[in-house]
C-alpha positions in Angstrom: -22.7 -20.7 -15.0 -24.5 -22.5 -12.2 -23.1 -25.2 -10.0 -24.8 -27.4 -7.1 -25.0 -25.3 -3.8 -23.5 -26.9 -1.0 -25.6 -28.5 1.8 -26.9 -25.2 3.6 -27.1 -27.0 6.8 -23.4 -27.5 7.7 -22.7 -24.1 6.2 -24.8 -22.5 8.5 -23.4 -24.4 11.4 -20.2 -23.0 10.6 -21.7 -19.6 10.3 -23.1 -19.8 13.7 -19.9 -21.0 15.0 -18.1 -18.0 13.6 -20.5 -15.5 15.1 -20.1 -17.3 18.5 -16.4 -17.1 18.3 -16.5 -13.4 17.6 -18.5 -12.9 20.7 -21.7 -11.6 19.2 -25.4 -12.8 19.8 -26.3 -15.8 17.9 -29.3 -15.9 15.6 -32.3 -18.0 16.8 -32.9 -21.7 15.7 -35.6 -20.7 13.4 -33.3 -18.0 11.4 -34.1 -19.0 7.7 -31.5 -20.6 5.6 -30.2 -18.5 2.4 -30.7 -21.5 0.3 -32.3 -25.1 0.4 -30.5 -28.6 -0.3 -30.5 -29.3 -3.9 -30.4 -25.5 -5.1 -27.8 -24.3 -7.6 -25.8 -21.2 -7.3 -23.9 -18.9 -9.7 -22.7 -15.3 -9.8 -24.2 -12.5 -11.9 -22.1 -12.1 -15.1 -18.6 -10.4 -14.8 -19.7 -7.4 -17.0 -22.8 -6.9 -14.5 -20.8 -6.9 -11.6 -18.1 -4.5 -12.9 -20.9 -2.3 -14.1 -22.7 -2.0 -10.6 -19.1 -1.5 -9.1 -18.5 1.5 -11.6 -22.0 2.9 -11.0 -21.4 3.0 -7.5 -17.9 4.5 -7.4 -19.6 7.4 -9.5 -22.1 7.8 -6.7 -19.4 7.6 -4.0 -17.6 10.1 -6.1 -20.4 12.7 -5.9 -20.6 12.2 -2.2 -17.1 13.7 -2.1 -17.7 16.7 -4.5 -17.6 15.5 -8.2 -19.5 17.6 -10.2 -22.8 16.2 -11.6 -22.0 17.1 -15.2 -18.7 15.1 -14.7 -20.6 12.4 -13.3 -23.2 12.3 -16.2 -20.4 12.8 -18.9 -18.5 9.8 -17.4 -21.8 7.5 -17.5 -22.6 8.5 -20.8 -19.1 7.8 -22.1 -19.3 4.2 -20.3 -22.7 3.6 -21.6 -23.9 2.9 -17.8 -26.7 5.5 -17.6 -29.4 2.9 -17.9 -27.9 0.9 -15.0 -28.2 4.0 -12.6 -31.1 3.3 -10.2 -33.8 5.9 -9.9 -32.3 7.0 -6.2 -28.9 7.0 -7.4 -29.9 9.1 -10.7 -31.8 11.6 -8.2 -28.6 12.0 -6.1 -25.9 12.1 -8.8 -27.6 14.5 -10.8 -29.5 16.8 -8.1 -28.1 15.5 -4.9 -31.2 14.6 -3.8 -31.6 11.8 -0.9 -29.6 10.6 2.1 -26.2 11.6 1.6 -24.9 9.4 4.5 -26.7 6.3 3.0 -24.8 6.7 -0.2 -21.4 7.1 1.6 -22.1 3.7 3.1 -22.3 2.0 -0.2 -18.3 2.1 0.2 -18.6 -1.1 1.9 -20.9 -2.5 -0.8 -18.1 -1.6 -3.5 -15.6 -3.5 -1.2 -17.8 -6.8 -1.2 -18.1 -6.3 -5.1 -14.5 -6.0 -5.8 -13.9 -9.4 -3.5 -16.2 -10.9 -5.7 -14.4 -9.9 -8.6 -11.2 -10.9 -7.5 -10.0 -7.2 -7.1 -9.2 -7.3 -3.3 -8.0 -10.2 -1.3 -10.4 -10.5 1.9 -13.8 -9.6 2.9 -12.9 -9.7 6.7 -15.9 -8.8 8.7 -13.6 -7.4 11.4 -11.7 -4.7 9.5 -12.8 -2.1 6.9 -11.5 -1.9 3.5 -7.9 -1.0 3.2 -6.3 1.7 1.3 -5.8 0.0 -1.5 -9.5 -0.3 -2.5 -9.4 3.0 -4.2 -6.4 1.5 -6.6 -9.1 -1.4 -7.7 -11.7 1.1 -8.9 -12.0 3.4 -11.8 -9.7 6.4 -11.3 -12.5 9.1 -12.1 -10.2 11.9 -11.3 -7.9 11.1 -14.4 -10.7 10.4 -16.7 -9.9 6.6 -16.7 -12.6 5.0 -18.8 -14.8 2.0 -17.9 -13.1 -0.1 -20.7 -9.7 1.1 -19.6 -10.3 0.2 -16.0 -11.7 -3.3 -17.0 -8.7 -3.8 -19.0 -6.4 -2.7 -16.4 -7.9 -4.7 -13.6 -8.5 -8.0 -15.6 -11.3 -9.2 -13.0 -11.1 -13.0 -11.8 -14.5 -13.5 -10.2 -14.6 -15.9 -7.0 -15.9 -19.2 -7.1 -19.7 -19.2 -6.6 -19.7 -21.8 -4.0 -17.1 -19.7 -2.0 -19.2 -16.4 -2.4 -22.4 -18.3 -1.3 -20.8 -19.6 1.9 -19.4 -16.2 2.7 -23.1 -14.8 1.9 -24.5 -17.1 4.7 -21.9 -15.7 7.3 -23.0 -12.0 6.6 -26.5 -13.0 6.7 -26.2 -14.2 10.1 -23.5 -11.6 11.0 -26.2 -8.8 9.8 -28.7 -10.0 12.5 -25.6 -10.5 14.9 -24.6 -7.0 14.7 -27.7 -5.3 14.8 -28.9 -7.3 17.7 -25.3 -6.3 19.5 -26.0 -2.8 18.8 -29.6 -2.9 20.0 -28.3 -4.7 23.3 -25.3 -3.2 24.0 -22.9 -6.0 23.2 -19.5 -4.6 22.3 -18.6 -5.4 18.4 -15.6 -7.2 17.9 -13.6 -5.4 15.1 -13.4 -1.8 13.4 -16.8 -1.7 11.5 -20.3 -1.5 12.6 -23.7 -2.9 11.5 -24.0 -0.6 8.4 -21.1 -1.7 6.9 -21.9 -5.6 7.7 -25.4 -4.6 6.0 -23.8 -2.8 2.9 -21.6 -6.1 2.2 -24.4 -8.3 2.6 -26.5 -6.2 0.1 -23.7 -6.8 -2.4 -23.2 -10.4 -1.6 -27.4 -10.8 -1.9 -27.4 -9.0 -5.1 -24.4 -10.8 -6.9 -24.9 -14.3 -5.7 -27.9 -15.9 -7.5 -29.6 -19.4 -6.5 -31.8 -21.4 -8.7 -34.4 -23.9 -7.0 -38.2 -23.9 -6.6 -38.0 -21.3 -3.6 -36.1 -18.6 -5.2 -37.5 -15.7 -7.2 -35.6 -14.4 -10.3 -32.6 -12.1 -9.2 -33.7 -8.8 -7.8 -32.7 -5.3 -9.0 -30.2 -3.7 -6.5 -32.7 -1.6 -4.9 -34.9 -4.5 -4.7 -32.7 -6.8 -2.8 -34.8 -7.7 0.6 -32.3 -7.1 3.8 -35.4 -7.2 6.0 -35.1 -10.7 7.7 
């Protein structure tokens, strides 16, 4: 379901004020808006977000020692194999790829669980707390995808709330990278990589409809270049 997106201009002003409050560099005046006046916004389906969360959990488990055959068995049993992207598949099955980049997905998972209503905050100053693992499929005990969905009972966030937070993380992504480039101290416990991962998840899950928006991208197609 889509709803009217809020006016992006006051949302952007609030995002810039928050960036300034954190003592970070402020994006330039020409920094593009995430959406335009008159656009509509929604979230991907709960099932899509849950599936993406579960796939990333398997990728993370492989980062920390899960055997490839166990990962394959779980994905097959959960009927999620088709949702694994080619880079993820190469890593899960053969260990090929940038191990560090896959470890960083922990913060993307944090953002996805926030969208599902399974974690309480997405504070840009703090890392995920220890309770995040309790919100994810327990692969060590063989918890199935279906059992996890039944246990957690997701309550997805309001699409407008998610869009507003996306705008903040869009600005923060620029600000953190600029701060690290220029040596400005960061305000919290996480770095630009974590901010970028959270933005990645929000960019993927929050879907805008309007004359200037393309169809929703695949996970690997999310554009973080701006």
